[in-house]
C-alpha positions in Angstrom: 12.1 24.3 -42.9 15.7 22.8 -42.9 18.2 24.3 -43.9 20.9 22.6 -46.8 23.6 22.4 -46.3 25.8 22.5 -49.1 27.3 19.3 -50.8 30.7 18.6 -49.5 32.0 18.9 -53.4 30.8 22.4 -53.2 32.0 23.0 -49.9 35.9 21.6 -50.8 35.5 23.7 -53.6 35.1 27.3 -51.4 37.4 26.0 -48.9 40.1 26.0 -51.7 39.5 29.3 -52.8 39.5 30.6 -49.4 42.7 29.0 -48.5 44.6 30.5 -52.1 43.2 34.0 -51.4 44.9 33.3 -47.8 48.0 32.2 -49.6 48.0 29.2 -48.6 49.9 26.3 -50.9 48.8 23.6 -52.9 50.7 21.3 -51.0 48.0 22.6 -47.8 45.4 20.1 -48.8 43.5 18.9 -46.3 41.8 16.0 -48.6 42.6 12.5 -49.9 39.8 11.7 -51.4 40.7 12.3 -55.5 37.5 14.1 -56.3 37.2 16.1 -53.0 40.9 17.3 -53.5 40.2 17.9 -57.3 37.8 20.5 -56.3 39.7 22.2 -53.4 43.2 22.0 -55.4 40.1 23.8 -58.3 39.4 26.6 -56.1 42.5 27.3 -55.2 43.9 27.9 -58.5 40.9 30.5 -59.2 41.4 31.9 -56.5 45.3 31.9 -57.6 44.1 33.2 -60.7 42.3 36.1 -59.2 44.9 37.7 -57.1 47.2 37.3 -60.2 44.5 39.7 -61.8 44.3 41.9 -59.1 41.1 41.3 -57.8 42.7 40.7 -54.4 45.6 41.8 -52.9 
């Protein structure tokens, strides 16, 4: 059975979340496509929010 890859937008959100947890700035987004960049920034914002709530150090 073939393994399905996550869709591109889901992967962008996850990468943005990891970048936010890692302390990267939103200007370091590697994507140029509007939809993909939007997902990356959404993940980044989620991570920053989680860090501010004290869920991660």
